[in-house]
Legacy VTK file of the C-alpha trace (Angstrom):
# vtk DataFile Version 3.0
C-alpha trace
ASCII
DATASET POLYDATA
POINTS 254 float
30.507 26.905 20.023
31.522 28.161 16.593
31.028 31.697 15.303
29.905 32.797 11.835
29.981 36.399 10.639
29.764 36.101 6.845
26.463 36.277 4.962
27.915 34.029 2.284
28.807 31.234 4.683
27.429 27.900 3.360
25.275 27.370 6.458
23.688 30.811 6.106
23.021 30.205 2.425
21.541 26.822 3.253
19.154 28.301 5.835
17.967 30.970 3.405
17.053 28.286 0.885
15.199 26.283 3.508
13.261 29.373 4.558
11.911 30.191 1.108
11.731 26.855 -0.719
9.228 24.084 -0.017
11.141 21.835 -2.407
14.385 22.356 -0.493
12.720 21.649 2.845
11.375 18.359 1.503
14.596 17.279 -0.184
16.693 18.099 2.878
14.132 16.898 5.416
14.508 20.071 7.481
12.340 22.955 8.659
13.297 26.362 10.015
11.896 27.466 13.391
12.668 30.470 15.550
12.280 31.789 19.047
13.021 30.434 22.539
9.444 29.213 23.058
9.549 27.078 19.916
12.975 25.753 20.881
11.680 24.869 24.328
8.743 22.992 22.814
11.048 21.163 20.405
13.246 20.021 23.288
10.293 19.100 25.480
8.650 16.911 22.856
11.730 15.221 21.524
12.069 16.840 18.099
15.287 16.037 16.259
17.371 19.219 16.229
20.015 19.721 13.585
21.524 23.205 13.998
20.912 26.189 16.281
21.854 29.796 15.487
22.191 32.000 18.552
22.333 35.772 18.366
25.553 37.012 19.932
24.940 37.686 23.612
22.006 35.277 23.949
22.302 32.674 26.674
22.025 29.090 25.315
19.533 26.907 27.168
20.237 23.625 28.905
19.252 20.230 27.612
20.498 20.566 24.044
21.950 17.255 22.821
25.717 17.378 22.222
25.225 16.231 18.621
23.416 19.460 17.709
25.549 22.020 15.915
25.428 25.393 17.712
26.569 28.643 16.116
26.777 32.240 17.315
26.033 34.974 14.772
25.784 38.783 14.961
22.286 40.197 15.344
22.211 41.692 11.855
23.195 38.356 10.326
20.457 36.546 12.231
17.931 39.113 11.008
19.107 38.690 7.428
18.457 34.954 7.440
15.400 34.700 9.700
11.894 34.370 8.187
10.651 37.308 10.305
11.932 40.862 10.544
12.452 40.672 14.308
13.803 37.206 15.205
13.829 36.286 18.880
17.533 35.641 19.494
17.510 32.062 18.254
16.767 30.222 15.024
17.053 26.468 14.580
16.810 23.711 12.025
14.750 20.679 12.916
14.168 17.387 11.109
10.784 16.907 9.486
8.745 14.189 11.190
7.252 11.384 9.141
4.320 12.942 7.302
3.190 10.110 5.052
-0.346 8.946 5.742
-0.015 5.925 8.086
-1.265 2.539 6.950
-3.655 2.430 9.907
-5.597 5.236 11.573
-5.689 4.257 15.230
-7.410 7.406 16.515
-11.034 8.487 16.372
-11.093 12.214 15.496
-9.367 13.722 12.483
-9.597 17.051 10.733
-9.105 16.775 6.977
-7.978 19.869 5.067
-8.823 20.053 1.376
-6.793 22.587 -0.650
-6.425 24.921 2.336
-3.836 27.329 0.988
-3.347 29.925 3.711
-0.430 28.948 5.989
-1.790 31.040 8.840
-5.101 29.184 8.752
-3.298 25.860 8.579
-1.117 26.698 11.564
-4.089 27.981 13.554
-6.063 24.796 12.899
-3.046 22.683 13.832
-2.805 24.497 17.157
-6.576 24.246 17.731
-6.668 20.547 16.867
-3.972 19.969 19.466
-5.859 22.009 22.068
-9.168 20.176 21.551
-7.724 16.655 21.502
-7.917 15.643 17.847
-5.775 12.700 16.819
-4.198 14.405 13.836
-4.567 16.579 10.761
-4.765 15.040 7.312
-3.795 17.280 4.403
-5.103 16.506 0.953
-3.265 17.870 -2.117
-3.189 21.620 -2.626
-2.711 22.632 1.008
-0.109 25.071 2.257
3.201 23.588 3.351
2.870 22.525 6.990
6.627 22.965 7.376
6.764 26.534 6.073
7.893 29.182 8.590
4.554 31.031 8.670
2.618 27.827 9.334
5.042 26.759 12.053
4.834 30.122 13.824
1.041 29.909 13.886
1.130 26.479 15.554
2.775 27.923 18.686
4.578 24.624 19.253
1.734 22.253 18.342
3.822 21.171 15.350
5.951 19.163 17.791
2.981 17.554 19.564
0.275 16.666 17.047
0.952 14.698 13.843
0.125 16.065 10.417
-0.037 13.672 7.484
-0.264 14.262 3.762
-2.055 11.967 1.342
-4.565 11.709 -1.464
-8.277 11.057 -1.208
-7.703 7.644 -2.772
-5.252 6.794 0.009
-7.455 8.174 2.768
-10.787 6.512 2.002
-9.772 2.862 2.536
-8.006 3.814 5.758
-11.154 5.489 7.065
-13.209 2.483 6.036
-10.855 0.104 7.823
-11.050 2.238 10.963
-14.860 2.489 10.638
-14.680 6.273 10.624
-17.224 8.217 8.556
-16.103 11.122 6.388
-18.169 14.297 6.757
-17.757 17.647 5.018
-18.611 21.205 6.038
-20.752 22.134 3.041
-24.351 22.590 1.957
-26.096 19.686 0.236
-29.519 18.022 0.374
-28.403 15.868 3.279
-26.884 18.721 5.308
-27.383 18.439 9.056
-26.892 20.899 11.886
-23.452 20.183 13.351
-24.925 20.250 16.855
-27.048 17.168 16.105
-24.255 14.936 14.770
-21.796 13.057 16.953
-18.234 13.719 15.842
-16.561 11.640 18.543
-15.628 9.129 15.838
-15.299 10.927 12.526
-13.094 12.648 10.008
-14.388 16.068 8.992
-13.299 18.042 5.952
-12.640 21.784 5.863
-12.370 23.108 2.322
-10.350 25.869 0.715
-10.869 29.484 1.685
-12.324 30.475 -1.667
-14.051 27.428 -3.128
-14.887 25.218 -0.191
-14.738 21.428 -0.322
-13.759 20.107 -3.758
-16.336 18.033 -5.720
-14.468 14.679 -5.432
-14.092 15.027 -1.663
-17.686 16.195 -1.321
-18.891 13.201 -3.326
-16.954 10.845 -1.040
-18.445 12.354 2.133
-21.240 10.425 3.836
-23.028 13.567 4.907
-22.482 17.306 5.127
-22.520 19.545 8.170
-23.749 23.090 8.625
-22.594 25.461 11.341
-25.593 27.538 12.468
-25.135 31.294 12.305
-27.106 34.490 11.833
-28.909 34.753 8.488
-27.059 37.949 7.670
-23.737 36.062 7.705
-22.854 34.004 4.636
-19.920 31.945 5.878
-17.021 31.613 8.311
-13.302 31.832 7.742
-11.792 28.358 7.272
-9.906 28.566 10.567
-13.052 29.661 12.420
-15.155 26.886 10.859
-12.493 24.332 11.701
-12.396 25.554 15.281
-16.133 24.959 15.660
-15.748 21.466 14.198
-12.857 20.647 16.508
-14.733 21.868 19.567
-17.696 19.708 18.570
-15.361 16.736 18.150
-13.893 17.190 21.593
-16.828 18.424 23.655
-20.017 18.151 21.614
-22.726 15.510 21.504
LINES 1 255
254 0 1 2 3 4 5 6 7 8 9 10 11 12 13 14 15 16 17 18 19 20 21 22 23 24 25 26 27 28 29 30 31 32 33 34 35 36 37 38 39 40 41 42 43 44 45 46 47 48 49 50 51 52 53 54 55 56 57 58 59 60 61 62 63 64 65 66 67 68 69 70 71 72 73 74 75 76 77 78 79 80 81 82 83 84 85 86 87 88 89 90 91 92 93 94 95 96 97 98 99 100 101 102 103 104 105 106 107 108 109 110 111 112 113 114 115 116 117 118 119 120 121 122 123 124 125 126 127 128 129 130 131 132 133 134 135 136 137 138 139 140 141 142 143 144 145 146 147 148 149 150 151 152 153 154 155 156 157 158 159 160 161 162 163 164 165 166 167 168 169 170 171 172 173 174 175 176 177 178 179 180 181 182 183 184 185 186 187 188 189 190 191 192 193 194 195 196 197 198 199 200 201 202 203 204 205 206 207 208 209 210 211 212 213 214 215 216 217 218 219 220 221 222 223 224 225 226 227 228 229 230 231 232 233 234 235 236 237 238 239 240 241 242 243 244 245 246 247 248 249 250 251 252 253
């Protein structure tokens, strides 16, 4: 295993760029993850590892492919390059999975995110979709980067288990039609129905942005709209909370 001690080492510089730049992550096809739990999930689910940085004194785990570059660095150097202030002894680079919208949607339950800009909400919904058995997340333009460090941390490893795809509304609609999946939106409209009365076992449901909700083009393309019942004194739910209710209804509702 090699050792690096310089903050100007090319690998360290490279990791810093990946941590802060969405454009760099996309061009290089790499994401930055940290912590032994995330590494364990990556190994368990067959993610393609590129490089691992171990804090000096940490014990490397078994099962790492021999093709993966492994480097030991001092604790202060790891902290200087990690996306959090208190990294958990290990940081690693992992190849981005294929995130283009597939030509065919073979599942039955999808959560569609429309301009959802908070990475914490995105990561939480990714984790929840995995827990409640959705077949994938579909991100329309304007969403937070699913491969950003904050999003990945919030997934708690679901990023290695459940696919996330990115595409436009124009790409999504014919795929839903071919799969005979209706598109619903969480919004208020004349045709709004109580979410408890609608079967979501075969559906794609849209959660809109935190501030403005579902965008007009997506709303216009939705077959019907869904309302989550709540106390009259409450105006709305956080996007992650609303998505959680939708996902539960998909997995366990009517």
